[in-house]
ChimeraX commands (.cxc) that place a marker at each C-alpha (Angstrom):
marker #1 position 0.00,0.00,0.00 radius 0.5
marker #1 position 1.29,3.44,-0.86 radius 0.5
marker #1 position -0.43,5.42,1.93 radius 0.5
marker #1 position -2.17,4.67,5.24 radius 0.5
marker #1 position -5.45,5.99,3.75 radius 0.5
marker #1 position -5.15,3.46,0.94 radius 0.5
marker #1 position -4.40,0.70,3.47 radius 0.5
marker #1 position -7.53,1.55,5.52 radius 0.5
marker #1 position -9.70,1.11,2.41 radius 0.5
marker #1 position -8.75,-2.62,2.39 radius 0.5
marker #1 position -9.52,-3.21,6.10 radius 0.5
marker #1 position -12.78,-3.96,7.92 radius 0.5
marker #1 position -13.92,-1.10,10.22 radius 0.5
marker #1 position -14.61,-2.28,13.79 radius 0.5
marker #1 position -14.86,0.74,16.12 radius 0.5
marker #1 position -14.71,4.49,15.69 radius 0.5
marker #1 position -14.97,7.34,18.21 radius 0.5
marker #1 position -13.40,10.77,18.70 radius 0.5
marker #1 position -10.21,9.27,20.19 radius 0.5
marker #1 position -9.44,6.42,17.79 radius 0.5
marker #1 position -10.57,4.16,14.97 radius 0.5
marker #1 position -9.98,0.40,14.84 radius 0.5
marker #1 position -9.81,-1.69,11.67 radius 0.5
marker #1 position -9.46,-5.48,11.38 radius 0.5
marker #1 position -7.12,-6.98,8.81 radius 0.5
marker #1 position -9.36,-9.73,7.42 radius 0.5
marker #1 position -7.28,-10.23,4.26 radius 0.5
marker #1 position -3.79,-10.82,5.77 radius 0.5
marker #1 position -2.24,-7.59,4.47 radius 0.5
marker #1 position 1.41,-7.21,5.47 radius 0.5
marker #1 position 2.39,-4.74,8.19 radius 0.5
marker #1 position 4.30,-1.81,6.65 radius 0.5
marker #1 position 6.76,-1.86,9.57 radius 0.5
marker #1 position 7.73,-5.56,9.84 radius 0.5
marker #1 position 6.22,-7.24,6.77 radius 0.5
marker #1 position 4.20,-9.83,8.72 radius 0.5
marker #1 position 0.39,-9.85,8.51 radius 0.5
marker #1 position -1.14,-7.78,11.33 radius 0.5
marker #1 position -4.43,-8.33,13.18 radius 0.5
marker #1 position -5.71,-4.79,13.78 radius 0.5
marker #1 position -4.82,-1.24,12.82 radius 0.5
marker #1 position -5.51,1.36,15.51 radius 0.5
marker #1 position -5.53,4.98,14.33 radius 0.5
marker #1 position -5.06,7.46,17.19 radius 0.5
marker #1 position -6.96,10.64,16.36 radius 0.5
marker #1 position -6.30,12.73,19.48 radius 0.5
marker #1 position -3.29,13.51,21.63 radius 0.5
marker #1 position -3.14,12.04,24.18 radius 0.5
marker #1 position -4.99,8.77,23.57 radius 0.5
marker #1 position -5.14,5.91,26.06 radius 0.5
marker #1 position -5.40,2.23,25.11 radius 0.5
marker #1 position -6.51,-0.64,27.34 radius 0.5
marker #1 position -5.24,-3.91,25.91 radius 0.5
marker #1 position -6.94,-7.07,27.16 radius 0.5
marker #1 position -4.10,-9.34,26.03 radius 0.5
marker #1 position -0.36,-9.19,25.48 radius 0.5
marker #1 position 0.56,-8.52,21.86 radius 0.5
marker #1 position 3.36,-7.09,19.75 radius 0.5
marker #1 position 2.90,-3.62,18.30 radius 0.5
marker #1 position 4.43,-1.94,15.28 radius 0.5
marker #1 position 4.09,1.84,14.96 radius 0.5
marker #1 position 4.09,4.32,12.09 radius 0.5
marker #1 position 2.40,7.67,11.44 radius 0.5
marker #1 position -0.27,8.79,9.02 radius 0.5
marker #1 position 0.25,11.59,6.52 radius 0.5
marker #1 position -1.28,14.03,9.02 radius 0.5
marker #1 position 1.00,12.82,11.84 radius 0.5
marker #1 position -1.43,10.58,13.73 radius 0.5
marker #1 position 0.11,7.45,15.29 radius 0.5
marker #1 position -0.84,4.16,13.61 radius 0.5
marker #1 position -0.53,1.00,15.72 radius 0.5
marker #1 position -0.41,-2.41,14.05 radius 0.5
marker #1 position -1.22,-5.27,16.46 radius 0.5
marker #1 position 0.26,-8.76,16.22 radius 0.5
marker #1 position -0.92,-11.64,18.42 radius 0.5
marker link #1:1,2 radius 0.2
marker link #1:2,3 radius 0.2
marker link #1:3,4 radius 0.2
marker link #1:4,5 radius 0.2
marker link #1:5,6 radius 0.2
marker link #1:6,7 radius 0.2
marker link #1:7,8 radius 0.2
marker link #1:8,9 radius 0.2
marker link #1:9,10 radius 0.2
marker link #1:10,11 radius 0.2
marker link #1:11,12 radius 0.2
marker link #1:12,13 radius 0.2
marker link #1:13,14 radius 0.2
marker link #1:14,15 radius 0.2
marker link #1:15,16 radius 0.2
marker link #1:16,17 radius 0.2
marker link #1:17,18 radius 0.2
marker link #1:18,19 radius 0.2
marker link #1:19,20 radius 0.2
marker link #1:20,21 radius 0.2
marker link #1:21,22 radius 0.2
marker link #1:22,23 radius 0.2
marker link #1:23,24 radius 0.2
marker link #1:24,25 radius 0.2
marker link #1:25,26 radius 0.2
marker link #1:26,27 radius 0.2
marker link #1:27,28 radius 0.2
marker link #1:28,29 radius 0.2
marker link #1:29,30 radius 0.2
marker link #1:30,31 radius 0.2
marker link #1:31,32 radius 0.2
marker link #1:32,33 radius 0.2
marker link #1:33,34 radius 0.2
marker link #1:34,35 radius 0.2
marker link #1:35,36 radius 0.2
marker link #1:36,37 radius 0.2
marker link #1:37,38 radius 0.2
marker link #1:38,39 radius 0.2
marker link #1:39,40 radius 0.2
marker link #1:40,41 radius 0.2
marker link #1:41,42 radius 0.2
marker link #1:42,43 radius 0.2
marker link #1:43,44 radius 0.2
marker link #1:44,45 radius 0.2
marker link #1:45,46 radius 0.2
marker link #1:46,47 radius 0.2
marker link #1:47,48 radius 0.2
marker link #1:48,49 radius 0.2
marker link #1:49,50 radius 0.2
marker link #1:50,51 radius 0.2
marker link #1:51,52 radius 0.2
marker link #1:52,53 radius 0.2
marker link #1:53,54 radius 0.2
marker link #1:54,55 radius 0.2
marker link #1:55,56 radius 0.2
marker link #1:56,57 radius 0.2
marker link #1:57,58 radius 0.2
marker link #1:58,59 radius 0.2
marker link #1:59,60 radius 0.2
marker link #1:60,61 radius 0.2
marker link #1:61,62 radius 0.2
marker link #1:62,63 radius 0.2
marker link #1:63,64 radius 0.2
marker link #1:64,65 radius 0.2
marker link #1:65,66 radius 0.2
marker link #1:66,67 radius 0.2
marker link #1:67,68 radius 0.2
marker link #1:68,69 radius 0.2
marker link #1:69,70 radius 0.2
marker link #1:70,71 radius 0.2
marker link #1:71,72 radius 0.2
marker link #1:72,73 radius 0.2
marker link #1:73,74 radius 0.2
marker link #1:74,75 radius 0.2
view
């Protein structure tokens, strides 16, 4: 994918609020940071944003074109 916006168009939306948006990778797209398929993309829309993770997972991080943090989760 060339841009994060293009990547989001291939993912399944799961949750959206004023703090963040969550998208599920249902097609095994590769993580732009590590190259492995990721489970979810979390787009942080406000600074600061707090996450409560219910399980231990690896995270890869990049930023969107407008500077928002993008978190790619790996179980």
